[in-house]
KEMI-816617 format. One line per field, with one value per residue (C-alpha): x, y, z; residue number from 0. Coordinates in nm, 3 decimals, m for minus. Each point is the difference from the previous one (the first is absolute). Layout:
east: (X; ...) $
north: (Y; ...) $
up: (Z; ...) $
seq: (NUM; ...) $
end
This chain:
east: (5.023; m0.070; 0.083; m0.225; m0.282; 0.039; 0.001; m0.299; m0.206; 0.094; m0.097; m0.331; m0.074; 0.105; m0.220; m0.291; 0.048; 0.012; m0.313; m0.182; 0.106; m0.113; m0.330; m0.059; 0.092; m0.239; m0.287; 0.076; 0.014; m0.323; m0.183; 0.142; m0.122; m0.347; m0.020; 0.135; m0.247; m0.293; 0.121; 0.041; m0.348; m0.149; 0.190; m0.100; m0.366; 0.010; 0.149; m0.243; m0.294; 0.111; 0.044; m0.330; m0.181; 0.162; m0.096; m0.360; m0.044; 0.207; 0.226; 0.332; 0.090; m0.173; 0.292; 0.028; 0.252; 0.257; m0.062; 0.050; 0.330; 0.123; m0.113; 0.187; 0.321; m0.028; m0.078; 0.243; 0.282; m0.194; m0.186; 0.324; m0.133; 0.226; m0.251; m0.349; m0.234; m0.358; m0.114; m0.324; m0.114; m0.114; m0.283; 0.251; 0.174; 0.288; 0.110; 0.015; 0.140; m0.273; 0.243; 0.168; m0.271; 0.191; 0.305; 0.047; m0.075; 0.301; m0.050; 0.221; 0.332; m0.014; m0.363; m0.187; m0.363; m0.064; 0.113; m0.254; m0.298; m0.197; m0.318; m0.011; 0.061; m0.290; m0.215; 0.090; 0.236; 0.328; 0.299; 0.309; 0.300; 0.375; 0.274; 0.346; 0.071; m0.273; m0.346; m0.284; m0.366; m0.246; m0.335; m0.264; m0.226; m0.238; m0.045; m0.256; 0.102; m0.076; 0.271; 0.239; m0.012; 0.301; m0.217; m0.190; 0.063; 0.144; m0.330; m0.059; m0.273; m0.157; m0.291; 0.177; 0.004; 0.281; 0.361; 0.174; 0.341; 0.242; 0.242; 0.311; 0.253; 0.323; 0.248; 0.303; m0.043; 0.311; 0.139; 0.100; 0.369; 0.084; m0.126; 0.031; 0.300; 0.275; m0.164; m0.035; 0.370; 0.094; m0.226; 0.140; 0.359; m0.087; m0.175; 0.289; 0.250; m0.210; m0.026; 0.377; 0.041; m0.265; 0.126; 0.356; m0.105; m0.233; 0.272; 0.242; m0.262; m0.066; 0.346; 0.195; m0.174; 0.019; 0.372; 0.051; m0.200; 0.210; 0.323; m0.128; m0.113; 0.345; 0.158; m0.241; 0.082; 0.368; m0.056; m0.053; m0.323; 0.018; m0.066; m0.336; m0.190; m0.046; m0.367; m0.115; m0.170; m0.301; 0.042; m0.267; m0.148; 0.118; 0.364; m0.040; m0.147; 0.291; 0.252; m0.183; m0.008; 0.373; 0.084; m0.229; 0.170; 0.341; m0.114; m0.142; 0.325; 0.198; m0.220; 0.026; 0.377; 0.014; m0.227; 0.211; 0.319; m0.154; m0.125; 0.346; 0.156; m0.257; 0.054; 0.377; m0.044; m0.233; 0.249; 0.306; m0.128; m0.049; 0.307; 0.210; m0.127; 0.055; 0.354; 0.090; m0.114; 0.140; 0.343; m0.022; m0.069; 0.282; 0.247; m0.113; m0.084; m0.337; m0.070; m0.373; 0.015; m0.361; m0.122; 0.211; m0.136; m0.355; 0.055; 0.147; m0.297; m0.245; 0.159; 0.018; m0.373; m0.053; 0.197; m0.197; m0.329; 0.117; 0.104; m0.327; m0.203; 0.198; m0.082; m0.363; m0.026; 0.145; m0.241; m0.300; 0.097; 0.029; m0.335; 0.180; m0.232; m0.349; m0.287; m0.261; m0.279; m0.299; m0.247; 0.149; m0.075; 0.251; m0.034; 0.112; 0.313; 0.086; m0.038; 0.221; 0.282; m0.019; 0.021; 0.309; 0.178; m0.085; 0.334; 0.198; m0.194; 0.052; 0.373; 0.014; m0.197; m0.302; m0.371; m0.162; m0.380; m0.275; m0.357; m0.294; 0.110; m0.124; 0.046; 0.017; 0.151; 0.329; m0.073; m0.324; m0.224; m0.281; 0.062; m0.207; m0.157; 0.190; 0.181; 0.017; 0.257; 0.111; 0.373; 0.282; 0.034; 0.378; 0.069; m0.237; 0.178; 0.329; m0.150; m0.113; 0.338; 0.191; m0.224; 0.058; 0.378; m0.007; m0.209; 0.221; 0.307; m0.135; m0.241; 0.088; m0.218; m0.323; m0.109; m0.369; m0.133; m0.361; m0.240; m0.355; m0.251; m0.049; m0.333; 0.071; 0.361; 0.259; 0.266; 0.312; 0.205; 0.312; 0.073; 0.317; 0.079; 0.333; 0.132; m0.240; 0.067; 0.026; m0.297; 0.223; 0.140; m0.326; m0.013; 0.365; 0.017; m0.092; 0.312; 0.278; 0.237; m0.143; 0.189; m0.142; 0.059; m0.147; 0.223; m0.109; 0.083; 0.070; 0.083; m0.300; m0.030; 0.203; m0.145; m0.171; m0.322; m0.216; 0.110; m0.106; m0.329; m0.079; 0.071; m0.201; m0.300; m0.010; 0.022; m0.307; m0.198; 0.023; 0.172; 0.230; 0.072; 0.183; m0.169; 0.197; m0.031; m0.266; 0.052; 0.103; 0.367; 0.007; m0.038; m0.065; m0.285; 0.043; m0.337; m0.066; m0.329; m0.088; m0.268; m0.307; m0.079; m0.320; m0.035; 0.002; m0.347; m0.102; 0.056; m0.200; 0.176; 0.218; m0.014; 0.339; 0.156; 0.005; 0.324; 0.175) $
north: (5.671; m0.356; 0.097; 0.305; m0.207; m0.262; 0.266; 0.176; m0.319; m0.096; 0.343; m0.021; m0.339; 0.114; 0.307; m0.214; m0.236; 0.289; 0.160; m0.332; m0.079; 0.340; m0.021; m0.353; 0.102; 0.297; m0.212; m0.279; 0.234; 0.169; m0.329; m0.134; 0.306; m0.030; m0.369; 0.059; 0.281; m0.215; m0.289; 0.223; 0.142; m0.351; m0.108; 0.312; m0.043; m0.369; 0.081; 0.287; m0.217; m0.273; 0.237; 0.176; m0.335; m0.106; 0.329; m0.025; m0.362; 0.028; m0.284; m0.021; 0.284; 0.324; 0.186; m0.133; 0.272; m0.152; m0.337; 0.156; 0.155; m0.338; m0.149; 0.270; m0.063; m0.367; 0.067; 0.289; m0.229; m0.241; 0.287; 0.196; 0.310; 0.295; 0.147; m0.066; 0.184; m0.006; 0.354; 0.176; 0.263; 0.296; 0.234; 0.285; m0.170; m0.144; m0.331; m0.140; m0.311; m0.204; m0.157; 0.332; 0.259; 0.269; m0.024; 0.104; m0.273; m0.165; m0.006; m0.245; 0.148; 0.193; 0.105; 0.288; 0.066; 0.200; m0.286; m0.237; 0.231; m0.041; 0.141; m0.282; m0.258; 0.142; m0.031; m0.370; 0.015; m0.186; 0.231; m0.117; 0.166; 0.014; 0.235; m0.052; m0.368; m0.038; m0.146; 0.016; m0.087; 0.090; m0.178; 0.138; m0.203; 0.088; m0.153; 0.074; 0.276; m0.231; m0.243; 0.163; 0.279; 0.155; 0.083; 0.267; 0.338; m0.144; m0.052; 0.187; 0.205; 0.080; m0.234; m0.267; m0.353; m0.123; 0.086; m0.006; m0.158; m0.069; m0.278; 0.160; m0.217; 0.113; m0.185; 0.081; m0.217; m0.160; 0.157; m0.333; 0.091; m0.239; m0.299; 0.113; 0.233; m0.265; m0.182; 0.328; 0.070; m0.350; 0.032; 0.346; m0.123; m0.289; 0.232; 0.246; m0.281; m0.128; 0.354; 0.040; m0.322; 0.086; 0.359; m0.121; m0.247; 0.253; 0.263; m0.233; m0.080; 0.368; 0.149; m0.256; 0.086; 0.372; m0.027; m0.186; 0.271; 0.272; m0.163; m0.032; 0.364; 0.108; m0.202; 0.155; 0.348; m0.087; m0.076; m0.376; m0.010; m0.378; m0.043; m0.159; m0.070; m0.376; m0.110; m0.014; m0.335; m0.055; 0.334; 0.267; 0.134; 0.352; m0.112; m0.189; 0.312; 0.206; m0.241; 0.005; 0.384; 0.029; m0.252; 0.182; 0.329; m0.154; m0.134; 0.342; 0.170; m0.252; 0.062; 0.375; m0.025; m0.209; 0.245; 0.293; m0.172; m0.075; 0.359; 0.140; m0.233; 0.106; 0.369; m0.051; m0.168; 0.273; 0.267; m0.180; m0.039; 0.370; 0.097; m0.238; 0.161; 0.351; m0.077; m0.180; 0.275; 0.271; m0.166; m0.045; 0.370; 0.094; m0.229; 0.108; m0.361; 0.078; 0.172; 0.055; 0.231; 0.122; m0.362; m0.074; 0.312; m0.107; m0.345; 0.160; 0.235; m0.285; m0.223; 0.295; 0.057; m0.370; 0.027; 0.311; m0.182; m0.301; 0.218; 0.195; m0.321; m0.136; 0.315; m0.019; m0.365; 0.079; 0.289; m0.205; m0.300; 0.224; 0.169; 0.337; 0.155; 0.141; m0.095; 0.229; m0.253; 0.122; m0.129; 0.006; m0.143; m0.280; m0.016; 0.356; m0.046; m0.332; 0.160; 0.296; m0.215; m0.251; 0.272; 0.137; m0.334; m0.007; 0.141; m0.238; m0.300; 0.114; 0.042; m0.358; m0.132; m0.101; 0.050; 0.177; 0.006; 0.066; m0.118; 0.053; 0.356; 0.348; 0.115; m0.213; m0.341; m0.045; m0.371; 0.068; m0.118; 0.179; 0.196; m0.032; 0.281; 0.182; m0.225; 0.179; m0.084; 0.157; 0.059; 0.254; 0.123; 0.052; m0.334; m0.184; 0.150; m0.122; m0.351; m0.010; 0.132; m0.266; m0.276; 0.131; 0.011; m0.361; m0.109; 0.188; m0.176; m0.350; 0.034; m0.158; 0.222; 0.114; 0.171; 0.063; 0.220; m0.012; 0.109; m0.109; m0.027; m0.354; 0.014; 0.358; m0.082; 0.191; m0.222; 0.105; m0.254; m0.001; m0.296; m0.086; m0.285; m0.078; m0.335; m0.012; m0.083; m0.350; m0.076; m0.050; 0.353; 0.194; 0.104; 0.108; 0.239; 0.294; m0.038; 0.256; m0.095; m0.351; m0.212; m0.305; m0.224; 0.256; 0.291; 0.332; 0.043; 0.369; 0.233; 0.215; 0.136; m0.099; m0.340; 0.140; 0.107; m0.297; 0.029; 0.365; m0.096; m0.257; 0.246; 0.286; m0.218; m0.142; 0.353; 0.102; m0.304; m0.200; m0.316; m0.103; m0.340; m0.157; m0.243; m0.224; m0.145; 0.215; m0.097; m0.290; 0.107; 0.080; 0.364; 0.175; 0.213; 0.231; 0.074; 0.284; 0.010; 0.333; 0.110; 0.131; 0.369; 0.188; 0.221; 0.372; 0.160; 0.192; 0.375; 0.280; 0.214; 0.258; m0.165; m0.021; m0.341; m0.123; 0.063; m0.319) $
up: (14.929; 0.114; 0.359; m0.015; m0.144; 0.276; 0.272; m0.152; m0.022; 0.357; 0.131; m0.183; 0.154; 0.349; m0.033; m0.117; 0.296; 0.247; m0.143; m0.013; 0.358; 0.128; m0.181; 0.126; 0.354; m0.006; m0.131; 0.247; 0.300; m0.102; m0.046; 0.327; 0.189; m0.150; 0.084; 0.354; 0.059; m0.111; 0.217; 0.305; m0.050; m0.018; 0.312; 0.193; m0.094; 0.100; 0.343; 0.055; m0.094; 0.240; 0.294; m0.068; m0.005; 0.327; 0.164; m0.107; 0.108; 0.317; m0.111; 0.178; 0.232; 0.084; m0.158; m0.360; m0.091; 0.234; m0.158; m0.345; 0.108; 0.112; m0.329; m0.194; 0.193; m0.090; m0.366; m0.054; m0.104; m0.221; m0.169; m0.054; 0.171; 0.081; 0.241; 0.140; 0.232; 0.129; 0.080; 0.083; m0.249; 0.206; m0.087; m0.037; m0.289; 0.198; 0.140; 0.356; 0.160; 0.170; 0.247; 0.080; m0.054; 0.191; m0.227; m0.362; m0.245; m0.164; m0.378; m0.200; m0.114; m0.325; 0.038; 0.158; 0.084; m0.317; m0.225; 0.165; m0.071; 0.327; m0.159; m0.256; 0.272; 0.206; m0.311; m0.017; m0.300; m0.024; m0.050; m0.191; m0.163; m0.058; 0.114; m0.148; 0.067; 0.267; m0.074; 0.253; 0.045; 0.277; 0.041; 0.248; 0.230; 0.283; 0.345; 0.274; 0.237; 0.295; m0.103; 0.245; 0.252; m0.173; m0.300; 0.188; m0.149; m0.325; m0.176; m0.323; 0.162; 0.337; m0.057; m0.200; 0.134; m0.230; m0.062; m0.343; m0.004; m0.285; m0.076; m0.153; m0.187; m0.174; m0.216; m0.221; m0.310; m0.152; m0.318; m0.151; m0.009; 0.279; m0.197; m0.360; 0.023; m0.005; m0.291; m0.188; 0.049; m0.119; m0.305; m0.077; 0.016; m0.232; m0.246; 0.000; m0.060; m0.290; m0.133; 0.005; m0.193; m0.259; m0.033; m0.057; m0.270; m0.161; 0.014; m0.176; m0.261; m0.072; 0.050; m0.204; m0.333; 0.083; 0.070; m0.327; m0.179; 0.163; m0.112; m0.357; m0.012; 0.120; m0.281; m0.250; 0.133; m0.044; m0.369; 0.006; m0.201; m0.030; 0.375; 0.079; 0.322; 0.051; 0.018; 0.365; m0.059; 0.225; 0.172; 0.027; m0.326; 0.089; 0.017; m0.327; m0.160; 0.134; m0.151; m0.334; 0.005; 0.073; m0.273; m0.243; 0.089; m0.065; m0.336; m0.093; 0.099; m0.203; m0.303; 0.048; 0.027; m0.316; m0.180; 0.119; m0.113; m0.340; m0.022; 0.073; m0.255; m0.259; 0.076; m0.024; m0.336; m0.126; 0.111; m0.131; m0.358; m0.081; 0.202; m0.210; m0.320; 0.135; 0.117; m0.324; m0.233; 0.228; m0.003; m0.377; m0.044; 0.239; m0.180; m0.345; m0.077; m0.162; m0.326; 0.072; 0.302; m0.035; 0.007; 0.309; 0.170; m0.091; 0.159; 0.314; 0.029; m0.058; 0.264; 0.242; m0.045; 0.065; 0.325; 0.094; m0.058; 0.203; 0.295; m0.021; m0.001; 0.296; 0.194; m0.110; 0.103; 0.344; 0.042; m0.114; 0.217; 0.305; m0.084; 0.005; m0.255; m0.014; m0.226; m0.148; m0.038; m0.200; m0.260; m0.349; m0.343; m0.059; m0.378; m0.058; 0.212; m0.167; m0.343; 0.091; 0.143; m0.287; m0.263; 0.175; m0.054; m0.371; m0.121; 0.225; m0.132; m0.360; 0.061; 0.139; m0.297; 0.211; m0.064; 0.297; 0.008; 0.253; 0.036; 0.230; 0.086; m0.082; m0.356; m0.314; 0.068; m0.181; m0.057; m0.185; 0.288; 0.177; 0.318; 0.315; 0.194; 0.276; 0.247; 0.337; 0.267; 0.326; m0.038; m0.006; m0.363; 0.009; 0.173; m0.231; m0.301; 0.149; 0.040; m0.365; m0.119; 0.195; m0.138; m0.353; 0.053; 0.117; m0.299; m0.248; 0.146; m0.071; m0.294; m0.334; m0.213; 0.175; 0.322; 0.075; 0.283; 0.115; 0.273; 0.075; 0.281; 0.129; 0.183; 0.107; 0.098; m0.212; m0.156; m0.195; m0.194; m0.214; m0.228; m0.191; m0.237; 0.163; 0.124; 0.297; 0.365; 0.150; 0.225; 0.305; m0.039; m0.045; 0.366; 0.009; m0.293; 0.222; 0.215; m0.055; m0.286; m0.012; m0.252; m0.172; m0.298; m0.240; m0.097; m0.147; m0.364; 0.058; 0.291; 0.087; 0.351; 0.308; 0.089; 0.310; m0.167; 0.102; 0.364; 0.004; m0.168; 0.269; 0.284; m0.155; m0.087; 0.354; 0.145; m0.204; 0.121; m0.323; m0.118; m0.284; m0.152; m0.291; m0.242; m0.233; m0.255; m0.161; m0.364; m0.221; 0.007; 0.372; 0.084; 0.331; 0.130; 0.301; 0.162; 0.247; 0.193; 0.166; 0.248; m0.182; m0.001; m0.070; m0.300; 0.084; 0.001; m0.309; 0.028; m0.156; m0.255; 0.168; 0.342; 0.169; 0.052; 0.361; 0.183; 0.120) $
seq: (0; 1; 2; 3; 4; 5; 6; 7; 8; 9; 10; 11; 12; 13; 14; 15; 16; 17; 18; 19; 20; 21; 22; 23; 24; 25; 26; 27; 28; 29; 30; 31; 32; 33; 34; 35; 36; 37; 38; 39; 40; 41; 42; 43; 44; 45; 46; 47; 48; 49; 50; 51; 52; 53; 54; 55; 56; 57; 58; 59; 60; 61; 62; 63; 64; 65; 66; 67; 68; 69; 70; 71; 72; 73; 74; 75; 76; 77; 78; 79; 80; 81; 82; 83; 84; 85; 86; 87; 88; 89; 90; 91; 92; 93; 94; 95; 96; 97; 98; 99; 100; 101; 102; 103; 104; 105; 106; 107; 108; 109; 110; 111; 112; 113; 114; 115; 116; 117; 118; 119; 120; 121; 122; 123; 124; 125; 126; 127; 128; 129; 130; 131; 132; 133; 134; 135; 136; 137; 138; 139; 140; 141; 142; 143; 144; 145; 146; 147; 148; 149; 150; 151; 152; 153; 154; 155; 156; 157; 158; 159; 160; 161; 162; 163; 164; 165; 166; 167; 168; 169; 170; 171; 172; 173; 174; 175; 176; 177; 178; 179; 180; 181; 182; 183; 184; 185; 186; 187; 188; 189; 190; 191; 192; 193; 194; 195; 196; 197; 198; 199; 200; 201; 202; 203; 204; 205; 206; 207; 208; 209; 210; 211; 212; 213; 214; 215; 216; 217; 218; 219; 220; 221; 222; 223; 224; 225; 226; 227; 228; 229; 230; 231; 232; 233; 234; 235; 236; 237; 238; 239; 240; 241; 242; 243; 244; 245; 246; 247; 248; 249; 250; 251; 252; 253; 254; 255; 256; 257; 258; 259; 260; 261; 262; 263; 264; 265; 266; 267; 268; 269; 270; 271; 272; 273; 274; 275; 276; 277; 278; 279; 280; 281; 282; 283; 284; 285; 286; 287; 288; 289; 290; 291; 292; 293; 294; 295; 296; 297; 298; 299; 300; 301; 302; 303; 304; 305; 306; 307; 308; 309; 310; 311; 312; 313; 314; 315; 316; 317; 318; 319; 320; 321; 322; 323; 324; 325; 326; 327; 328; 329; 330; 331; 332; 333; 334; 335; 336; 337; 338; 339; 340; 341; 342; 343; 344; 345; 346; 347; 348; 349; 350; 351; 352; 353; 354; 355; 356; 357; 358; 359; 360; 361; 362; 363; 364; 365; 366; 367; 368; 369; 370; 371; 372; 373; 374; 375; 376; 377; 378; 379; 380; 381; 382; 383; 384; 385; 386; 387; 388; 389; 390; 391; 392; 393; 394; 395; 396; 397; 398; 399; 400; 401; 402; 403; 404; 405; 406; 407; 408; 409; 410; 411; 412; 413; 414; 415; 416; 417; 418; 419; 420; 421; 422; 423; 424; 425; 426; 427; 428; 429; 430; 431; 432; 433; 434; 435; 436; 437; 438; 439; 440; 441; 442; 443; 444; 445; 446; 447; 448; 449; 450; 451; 452; 453; 454; 455; 456; 457; 458; 459; 460; 461; 462; 463; 464; 465; 466; 467; 468; 469; 470; 471; 472; 473; 474; 475; 476; 477; 478; 479; 480; 481; 482; 483; 484; 485; 486; 487; 488; 489; 490; 491; 492; 493; 494; 495; 496; 497; 498; 499; 500; 501; 502; 503) $
end
């Protein structure tokens, strides 16, 4: 990866240099052509003005054009001209040579008569332009027709007494490569060398932490959950964040593995206890070692039902955790459901010698208190009944003498709670009681349920958009309160007598 990064950065820099060089060359050539064209136009106008003044005043010779040609041959080198000419602009829109009027005029190489626009020259305008790498300028001037006998017949008109001539100059401006090209190459080589050095160091800085991270992730994938990515130090924040994320993932996997191991151990223990009883009593019956066969059969049946409930709850927990179930969410009156489920546990509580009461729910309160009005929630009736039943089983397993169930509306938010007067839960363990088969310092005084009820409660409440928490202590002797908060629901609209209920 470091090599690819170095090559990529070098190619980017080389591409940037090429583009910058081309752009600079194009701008330079364009500006050079404009400047050369303006300079040629100024030089042509200056020469034309000088010759026209000489012709009018009679200074020098009677043929000022010949003098101008000599001057151009002298100045061609110093001015850097590619070509120069002094030609007569004829009335027909062409050009003629004053010294050789019977021969075709020789226009500087790279130009033709159309490019020089004879009509504009006859009108007294300077003509300038570019063609590929050639720049030209033509400046007109007039001289008397009597300046030389050779001018006869070349005048712009039959009655004209003056002839229009033009000074034509051409030049190929330099592109700048001759002077700046070598320096550009030297600078480019230096920049590319510096880029290679920087790219190599940057590649090492980036690739080294990534390689270390890759090695750690391979160790984690191989089962070494204690592997950690070393801190990158002063590296980029992104690499530091990556190291922190990988380490956090490893810690989470380690915790999950520990939780899974503890869960399996707890399930093994829960399965072993009833199996031991079943096997012991079954062997006693088979060996004739028991006199109370009906009692032994009753214990076997009881422990078998306990195993059946544990297996059913394990399957239910797996289904709930994988969200492989559907919810029929609808507005319902919480108090009525709490009362129904609580009354169903009355015989079990009486058999265990516990006082089970309810308050704040529909119907007369069993604790002598006053009930509230309807408490509406949006929930699945069957799943909510399962939640209340699991909370009651948990409370009956730990209570010393009393279990109280209640429901009320807290500012329009439906709340269900189950309180027991058991030993309570240590503060540090309040957030962990909803884990499957969680074991703590407190032990149930009786076996009720499978030990997975609170885990199922937490999953179902979360699926319905609510929350559940444990509060302890909630009394002078300890005690625990399980509180479920549900999404509020609206009360169903009142119906006229005989009107059918809405179909859901």
